[in-house]
N, C-alpha and C positions, 0 to 999 in steps of 0.2 A: 187705689192704684193696684187692685188685685189683678194678678196675671199680666200686668203691663210689660213685663220683661220675658214673657213666654217665648221660648225658642232662641233666646239670646245667651251668649257666653260672656261671662264677666271674670276677670282675674283680679284678686284682692291681695294687696301687699300690706303687711303690718298687723296681722292677727297674732297677738302675743298671748292673750288669755281671755277668759270670759268677761272681763271688765273693760277690754279694749274697745275703742270706737270702731275699729275695723271689724271686730266680731259682730257688733250690733248691725253694722252695714251688711255683712255677709248674710246674717240671718234674714234681714228684710229683703235683700236681693233674691234669696232663695224662695221666700214666701211669695214674691212677685213673679215667680216662674223661671228665674234665671238658672242656667247651668254654671256652676262655680268652679274656678281653679283658685286654690288658696295656697299662698307660699309661706314657707318657714325659712328662717335664716340658715340654720346649720343642723347637723346630725344631733347635736345636744338637745335641740328644741323639737325634734321630729315627733317624739312620743306624745308630748302635750298637744301638738298640732293635730296629730292623727286622732286623738281622743275627742277633740273639739269637732273636727270635720266629720267624724262618724255620725254626729247628730244631724247632719245636713244631707238629705238625699241629693244625688247628682253632683256632689262636691268631690274634688280630687285634690290631693296635696302634692306640692312640688317644692323642691329645695331651691332657694336662690338667695345668695348674699349679694345685695345690691351694690356693695363696694367693689365687686369683682366683675369686670366686663365679660370675662369668659363664662361666668355663671349666668349672667343675663342673656348672653347669646344662646347658651345651651337651653335655658328655660323656654325661650321663645321658639326654638326649634321643636321642643317637646309639645308646646301649645299648638303649633302649626300642625304637627303630626296627629295630635289627638283630636283637635276641634276644627281645624281648617281655617277658621277665622275667629276674630274677637269683635265684640260689640262695645265693651266698656272695660276700663281699667281704673281701679281704686288705689291711690297712693296714700297710705296712712302711716308714713314712716318719718320719724324725727329722732335725732339723738345728739346730745352733747355730753361730754364728760361731766360727771356730777359736780366736780369742784368748780366748774365754770358757771354753775347756777347758784353760786353763793357769793356774797360780797359785792364788789363793784364790777361793772362791765369793763372799766378801765384796766382791770387786772387780768383780762382775758389773755390766755397764752396763745402763741402762734399756732401750736399744735391743736389746741382746743378749738380755735377758730376754723382751722382747716377741716377738722373732723366734722364739726357741726354743719358746715356748708356742703361738704361732700355727701354725707349721709342724708341730710335733711332736704337738700336742694338739687344737687347734681343728679341724684338718683331719679328724680322726676324726669329730668331731661333725657337721661339714658333710657328709662323705661318707655317714655313716649316715643322716642326714636325707634326703639325695637318693636313697639306695638303697631306703628304706622303701616307696615306692609301687611299685617294681618287684619287690619280694619278696612277690608276691601269694599264694604258698603257704608263707609263712614263709621263714626262711633263717638264715644264720650270718654274723656280722661278727666279724672277729678282728684284733687288733693285736699288735705286738711291743714288749715292754717289757724291763726289766733290773732286777736286784737293787738297783742304785743308787737306785731309787725308795724303798726301804725302809730301807737302811742307808747310811752315808756311805762313798762310794768316792772317796778323794782325787783331785782334778782332774777328776772327772766333772761336778762343779759344777752348772751350771744344767740340764744334761741330767737329773741326778737329780731335780731339782725338777719338770722337765717330765714325766718318767716317772711320778712320784707323781700328778701331775694327770691323766695319761693313764689310770692305773689307776682313779682315782676316777671319771673320765668313763665308763669301761667299766661301772662299777656303775650309774651313773645312766641310761646309755643302755639297759642291760639291763632296768631297771625300765620305762622309757618304751616300749620296743619289744616288750616281752614280750607285750603285748596283740595284737600282730601276728604272734605266733609266730616272732619274730626273736630269735635268741640272740646275745649280745655277750660275747666273752671276750678275754683277753690271754694271750699266751705269753711267759713270762719266760725268755729264753734266756741261757745262760752266755756269756761272752765268746767271740767268733768273729772270726777274722782276715778282716774285710771292709775295703773301701776306706774306708768311713766311720769304722771303728774306729781306723784309723791316725791320725786327727786327734786322738785322745785322748792327752794326755801321760801316760806311764807305763802304756800299754796292755800292754806286755810283763810288767809286774809283776802286772797283773790276771790274765793267763793263767797265770803261774807260781803265784800264790796259789790259783787255782781247782784246778789239777792236783794241788797238794800237799795241799789240805785237803778236797776233795770225797770223799765216801765211795767213789765209783767210781775215785778217784785218776787222773783224766784230765780233759781238756777235752771239752765236748760237740761232736759232729759236726753240721754244718749239716743233714745229711740226717735227723738225729733231730728237729730242730726242724720240718723240712718234713713229716715223717710225722705229727707232732702236729697240724699245720695241716690235713692231709687228714682226720684223725680228727674235728676240730672241725667240718669241713664235711659230715661224713657223718651217717647216721642213728644211728650209735653214740653220738653226743654230743647227742641231742635233749633230754636232761634237764639239760644243763649250761649255765648262763648266769651272767654277772656275776663270773666267776672269773678269777683269775690262776694259770695253770698253769705250774709251774716245770719247765723242761727244761735242767737245769744240773748233771747228774750228782750231785745231792743237796747241792750246796754250800750252798744256802740253809738247810738244817736245822742247820748247825754253829754252835756258840757261839764257837769260836775255831779 
């Protein structure tokens, strides 16, 4: 897929550090020839974002807290001014308060539920809506999900519910944006050792179960997830929309 994104502009949300899935995606997008806009949440995270982005030619950093509509509007005005149009958007954002990822799902607080759905799901809706006017030649919107949306993963709790809502949102957005030649898909990655994943109680058990039961008998590599993202942004995926694509070494096909 060398240079398959040459001349295209991609905005990536969710680059937190060098171990994040979004960072791996940004790197492979750049290697495929894309011009990158990479966002960071707030001023506190700006320095780390700038240090990462400095390693990527043709990448530019922009601030955007996706929980604030005014910041989303401001960002897309900046993107329009700088690039004119967008070709792809990567949504790699998920959050729930740490206490909600322990114990029982039945103990989820009202506020924890609201925060998880707002940050992890509504942000995709808001970003896709803002990106549509800039995708003048069509485009690709993609998000990151997990198998906990479909089956119970103990202690994944409210994030499983959020991911289920995220996957449903992908389908509804695919329908709405299809008339604009914009494709919307989700990548369901197997468990990966990221900073965010460490907040999930029992994450080590998830890794162990995956490696033991997946047909490929291993855990997925973050570079494999990133390669799928590049594919979804490329012309090779122009007939794919509304889908959840599993990149989990086949774990999802197993009954036990």
